[in-house]
RODO-2510 file (C-alpha; in nm, 4 decimals, decimal comma):
residues 206
     n   res          X          Y          Z
     1     m     6,7950    12,1334    11,3315
     2     y     6,4814    12,1981    11,1581
     3     i     6,5634    12,0486    10,8205
     4     p     6,2848    12,0429    10,5154
     5     d     6,3277    11,7747    10,3064
     6     p     6,4789    11,9440     9,9722
     7     n     6,7648    12,0511    10,2138
     8     r     6,8280    11,7393    10,3898
     9     v     7,1773    11,5606    10,3139
    10     d     7,1832    11,2023    10,3697
    11     d     7,4879    11,1091    10,1752
    12     p     7,7423    10,9857    10,4356
    13     a     8,0491    11,0940    10,2069
    14     k     7,9050    11,4269    10,1436
    15     v     7,8972    11,5128    10,5295
    16     r     8,2555    11,4009    10,5590
    17     a     8,3842    11,6263    10,2562
    18     f     8,2147    11,8876    10,4446
    19     i     8,4043    11,8355    10,7650
    20     h     8,7222    11,7607    10,6697
    21     a     8,6972    12,0941    10,4243
    22     h     8,5419    12,3144    10,7259
    23     g     8,7094    12,1920    11,0290
    24     f     8,6884    12,5031    11,2400
    25     a     8,3929    12,4449    11,4515
    26     t     8,1278    12,5107    11,7306
    27     l     8,1667    12,3225    12,0374
    28     v     7,8431    12,3339    12,1949
    29     t     7,8373    12,1833    12,5885
    30     q     7,6097    12,2649    12,8832
    31     k     7,6552    12,2682    13,2656
    32     d     7,3462    12,2647    13,5024
    33     g     7,1209    12,3652    13,1861
    34     i     7,3724    12,6755    13,0882
    35     p     7,4948    12,6325    12,7351
    36     c     7,8861    12,7027    12,6667
    37     a     8,0339    12,7015    12,3531
    38     s     8,3963    12,7568    12,2494
    39     h     8,5393    12,7743    11,8481
    40     l     8,8272    12,5171    11,7425
    41     p     8,9755    12,3485    11,4706
    42     v     8,8794    11,9737    11,5054
    43     l     8,9658    11,6899    11,2832
    44     l     8,7660    11,3525    11,2029
    45     d     8,8817    11,0752    11,1762
    46     e     8,6858    10,8150    10,9842
    47     g     8,8119    10,5016    11,0924
    48     e     8,6932    10,5225    11,4281
    49     g     8,3211    10,4012    11,5339
    50     s     8,0647    10,3302    11,3252
    51     h     8,0594    10,7069    11,2615
    52     g     8,3671    10,7866    11,3369
    53     s     8,5136    11,0629    11,5852
    54     l     8,6211    11,4009    11,6059
    55     r     8,9643    11,5311    11,7910
    56     g     9,0632    11,8035    11,9203
    57     h     9,2070    12,0348    12,1883
    58     m     9,1503    12,3401    12,3740
    59     a     9,3569    12,5690    12,6185
    60     q     9,3721    12,4092    12,9883
    61     a     9,2407    12,7514    13,0988
    62     n     8,9335    12,7232    12,8857
    63     e     8,6914    12,5348    13,1721
    64     q     8,4661    12,3322    12,8957
    65     w     8,6342    12,0381    12,8739
    66     r     8,5469    12,0147    13,2209
    67     q     8,1944    11,9675    13,1625
    68     f     8,2107    11,6833    12,9447
    69     r     8,0671    11,3835    13,0803
    70     p     8,1014    11,0414    12,8783
    71     n     7,7119    10,9732    12,8840
    72     q     7,5675    11,3380    12,7794
    73     e     7,6073    11,4395    12,4119
    74     v     7,7505    11,7210    12,2876
    75     l     7,7444    11,9122    11,9543
    76     c     7,9628    12,0669    11,7300
    77     i     7,8310    12,2835    11,4295
    78     f     8,0530    12,3093    11,1091
    79     h     8,0158    12,5791    10,9307
    80     g     7,9857    12,6283    10,5484
    81     p     7,9385    12,9321    10,3310
    82     h     7,6175    13,1714    10,3881
    83     s     7,4809    13,4235    10,1928
    84     y     7,2024    13,6799    10,2322
    85     i     6,9646    13,6197     9,9027
    86     s     6,7413    13,9229     9,7954
    87     p     6,3705    13,8256     9,6141
    88     s     6,4844    14,0699     9,3589
    89     w     6,7643    13,8466     9,1894
    90     y     6,4717    13,6077     9,0678
    91     e     6,2606    13,5685     8,7885
    92     s     5,9706    13,5126     8,9506
    93     k     5,8425    13,7643     9,1612
    94     v     5,6830    13,6397     9,4714
    95     a     5,9213    13,5940     9,6849
    96     v     6,0413    13,6536    10,0266
    97     p     6,4232    13,7815    10,1566
    98     t     6,5913    13,4334    10,2884
    99     w     6,9418    13,3339    10,4027
   100     n     7,0981    13,0200    10,2034
   101     y     7,3592    12,8319    10,3832
   102     a     7,5136    12,5396    10,4038
   103     t     7,6057    12,3480    10,7812
   104     v     7,6647    11,9776    10,9791
   105     h     7,5533    11,9321    11,3169
   106     v     7,7823    11,6451    11,4513
   107     y     7,6392    11,5027    11,8033
   108     g     7,8582    11,2137    11,9999
   109     f     7,9856    11,1637    12,3681
   110     p     8,3051    11,3349    12,4366
   111     q     8,6055    11,2524    12,6783
   112     t     8,9542    11,4137    12,7242
   113     i     9,2722    11,2884    12,6250
   114     e     9,5577    11,2344    12,9004
   115     d     9,8137    11,0281    12,7033
   116     p    10,0847    11,3640    12,5877
   117     t    10,1571    11,0649    12,2747
   118     v     9,7943    11,0822    12,1319
   119     l     9,8063    11,4690    12,2384
   120     r    10,0783    11,5818    12,0227
   121     k     9,9509    11,3519    11,7468
   122     i     9,6446    11,6163    11,7383
   123     v     9,8879    11,8505    11,7590
   124     v    10,0784    11,7712    11,4683
   125     e     9,8381    11,6438    11,2862
   126     t     9,6319    11,9604    11,3071
   127     t     9,9073    12,1797    11,2338
   128     a    10,0009    11,9989    10,8716
   129     v     9,6029    11,9299    10,7807
   130     y     9,6193    12,3452    10,7814
   131     e     9,9959    12,3965    10,6354
   132     s     9,9246    12,1685    10,3232
   133     k     9,6599    12,4892    10,1941
   134     m     9,8918    12,6996    10,2283
   135     t     9,9991    12,8426     9,9349
   136     s    10,3554    12,7535     9,9708
   137     g    10,2545    12,4021    10,0280
   138     g    10,6314    12,3096    10,2026
   139     g    10,4803    12,1852    10,5541
   140     l    10,5900    12,3581    10,8464
   141     e    10,8336    12,1385    11,0826
   142     l    10,7552    12,1969    11,4623
   143     q    10,9961    12,2989    11,7425
   144     e    11,0288    12,0309    11,9486
   145     d    11,0849    12,2259    12,2689
   146     l    10,7588    12,4470    12,1565
   147     v    10,5745    12,1533    12,1336
   148     a    10,6591    12,0299    12,4376
   149     a    10,5708    12,4134    12,6486
   150     l    10,2350    12,3801    12,4726
   151     l    10,0942    11,9947    12,5534
   152     k    10,1565    12,1281    12,9124
   153     t     9,9080    12,3950    12,8569
   154     i     9,6238    12,2200    12,6451
   155     v     9,3714    11,9576    12,7032
   156     g     9,3058    11,6952    12,3576
   157     f     8,9599    11,5291    12,3681
   158     s     8,7765    11,2892    12,1261
   159     i     8,4213    11,3157    12,0196
   160     r     8,2759    10,9647    11,9427
   161     i     8,0148    11,0432    11,7120
   162     t     7,6779    10,8792    11,7427
   163     r     7,4609    11,0945    11,4843
   164     n     7,4849    11,3576    11,1973
   165     e     7,2487    11,6111    11,0730
   166     a     7,3558    11,8195    10,7589
   167     k     7,1250    12,0755    10,5566
   168     f     7,2848    12,2834    10,2371
   169     k     6,9702    12,5198    10,1653
   170     f     7,0239    12,6410     9,8341
   171     g     6,6514    12,7729     9,7186
   172     q     6,5836    12,4283     9,6197
   173     n     6,2117    12,4867     9,6630
   174     r     6,2556    12,7576     9,3816
   175     t     6,2335    12,7154     8,9947
   176     r     6,5466    12,6440     8,7758
   177     e     6,5303    12,9800     8,6764
   178     d     6,5408    13,0936     8,9907
   179     q     6,8026    12,9458     9,1406
   180     e     7,0100    13,0090     8,8295
   181     a     6,9644    13,3737     8,8455
   182     m     7,0348    13,3732     9,2379
   183     l     7,3786    13,1641     9,1358
   184     s     7,4462    13,4450     8,8508
   185     v     7,4206    13,7287     9,0989
   186     l     7,6751    13,5484     9,4248
   187     a     7,9330    13,4395     9,1812
   188     s     7,9442    13,8218     9,0901
   189     a     7,9008    13,9790     9,3936
   190     k     8,1693    14,1764     9,5460
   191     d     8,1732    13,9950     9,8924
   192     p     8,3890    13,6502     9,9027
   193     d     8,1026    13,4853    10,1185
   194     s     7,8302    13,4887     9,8487
   195     r     8,0847    13,4052     9,5865
   196     a     8,2092    13,1046     9,7812
   197     l     7,8770    13,0261     9,8225
   198     a     7,7995    13,0421     9,4757
   199     e     8,1071    12,8082     9,3919
   200     f     8,0030    12,5533     9,6658
   201     i     7,6604    12,5115     9,5253
   202     r     7,7483    12,4868     9,2005
   203     n     8,0103    12,2465     9,3082
   204     q     7,7096    12,0558     9,4926
   205     k     7,5542    12,0360     9,1237
   206     a     7,8748    11,8797     8,9605
***
């Protein structure tokens, strides 16, 4: 990924927090030079290896898991908030349209998980993570017969992380006045993506 220096994020804590917050990822593999992608919820395990590992599951019918090779890296892309940026928002008038966003690319070596106990743990933990974000906050008790049936139709996987690339593009090359003008428009925009980007940028500056 092309990352100009002002947009590069090297802080491991920020990268980990981003992955935890934006866990619905795009998993990219390849077979015979042909790329393949799936969109999946993925969990970060910080305690495994020097960079941690990713864990998730996909449908058995999804042929992508058969492309996993222990010596071939895969790419997992975590998408954050993003929005179109109009040059008309800036205080200074010498500018062109652009797109601001936050994203993290994670590379690592994959392996499938065949142990039903470990696979069940992935399903339960994934459910718990996203149920905890619901307004009710009460959690969800999965029925054992449904879980048992589900485990027969999915494949678990883990990815031992080898490296990360993080890019937060917020107009850091613009003046402070331009950045504040941009944030003002984003924060008051009708679409939720723009407002989410404004909130994310504000939190990074806090």
